[in-house]
C-alpha positions in Angstrom: -32.7 184.4 -28.6 -30.4 183.1 -25.8 -29.2 184.7 -22.6 -25.8 184.2 -21.1 -25.1 185.5 -17.6 -21.3 186.1 -17.5 -18.3 188.1 -16.6 -18.3 190.6 -19.5 -14.8 191.9 -19.1 -11.8 192.2 -16.9 -8.9 194.6 -17.2 -6.0 196.0 -15.3 -5.1 198.9 -17.6 -1.8 200.7 -17.9 -1.6 204.1 -16.3 -3.3 206.9 -18.2 -4.4 204.6 -21.0 -8.0 204.4 -22.0 -8.8 200.6 -22.4 -11.8 198.9 -23.9 -13.2 196.7 -21.1 -16.0 195.2 -23.2 -17.5 195.3 -26.7 -21.0 194.0 -27.4 -20.7 191.2 -30.0 -22.5 191.4 -33.3 -26.1 190.2 -33.3 -26.3 190.8 -29.5 -27.5 193.2 -26.8 -26.2 193.4 -23.3 -27.5 194.4 -19.9 -24.7 195.4 -17.6 -25.6 194.6 -14.0 -22.6 195.9 -12.2 -19.0 197.1 -12.4 -16.4 196.5 -9.7 -13.3 198.5 -9.3 -10.4 197.4 -7.0 -7.5 199.6 -6.0 -4.6 197.2 -5.4 -2.3 200.0 -4.1 -1.8 201.8 -0.8 -2.5 205.2 -2.4 -5.7 206.8 -3.6 -6.3 206.8 -7.4 -8.7 208.3 -9.9 -10.7 206.4 -12.6 -13.0 207.0 -15.5 -15.7 204.8 -17.1 -17.5 205.6 -20.3 -19.9 204.0 -22.8 -19.0 204.7 -26.5 -22.0 204.0 -28.7 -21.0 201.9 -31.7 -17.4 202.2 -30.6 -17.2 205.9 -31.2 -14.3 208.0 -30.1 -14.7 209.0 -26.5 -16.4 212.4 -25.9 -17.5 214.2 -22.8 -21.2 213.1 -23.1 -20.3 209.4 -22.7 -18.8 209.5 -19.2 -20.5 207.6 -16.4 -17.7 208.3 -13.9 -15.0 210.9 -14.4 -11.9 211.2 -12.2 -13.7 209.4 -9.3 -11.4 208.8 -6.4 -11.0 205.3 -5.1 -9.3 205.0 -1.7 -6.2 202.9 -1.1 -6.7 199.2 -0.9 -10.4 199.3 -1.4 -13.1 197.9 -3.7 -16.1 199.7 -5.1 -19.1 198.0 -6.7 -21.6 200.0 -8.8 -24.9 198.4 -9.7 -25.9 200.3 -12.8 -28.3 198.3 -15.0 -27.5 199.9 -18.3 -28.3 198.4 -21.7 -26.0 198.3 -24.7 -26.4 197.4 -28.4 -24.1 195.6 -30.7 -20.6 197.2 -31.1 -21.2 199.6 -28.1 -18.1 199.7 -25.9 -17.4 200.1 -22.2 -14.0 201.8 -21.7 -12.0 202.4 -18.5 -9.1 204.6 -17.5 -6.9 205.0 -14.4 -4.3 207.5 -13.4 -2.1 204.6 -12.3 -1.6 200.9 -13.1 -3.0 199.7 -9.8 -6.7 199.3 -10.6 -8.7 196.3 -11.7 -12.1 196.6 -13.4 -14.6 193.8 -13.7 -17.9 194.0 -15.6 -20.8 191.7 -15.1 -24.1 191.2 -16.9 -26.2 189.3 -19.4 -25.6 189.0 -23.2 -28.7 188.3 -25.3 -27.7 186.8 -28.7 -30.0 186.4 -31.6 -30.2 182.9 -33.0 -29.2 182.2 -36.6 -32.2 181.5 -38.8 
């Protein structure tokens, strides 16, 4: 097995559009260390973050954050330490096209035999 510390995903999604920020690759597991959200606008906005097991359609039970308010021109960092299996997805959503999402962590990949 090999570990890779990395930026797992970056996105600046369109307004009101759920966007896949990261999908765990095949033959891998991932530990998410943190997610950072930046509001690049001078107005407050709302965001959502969810984890969809095996890429399932989003349902209420999957939300980590739902319509959280991020203040104008600010950045929030959440240290969450969650674990994900292959094909799990982290998805993001914003009420406006002014937010940036960055996901950081460690991918552990099984070696070919």
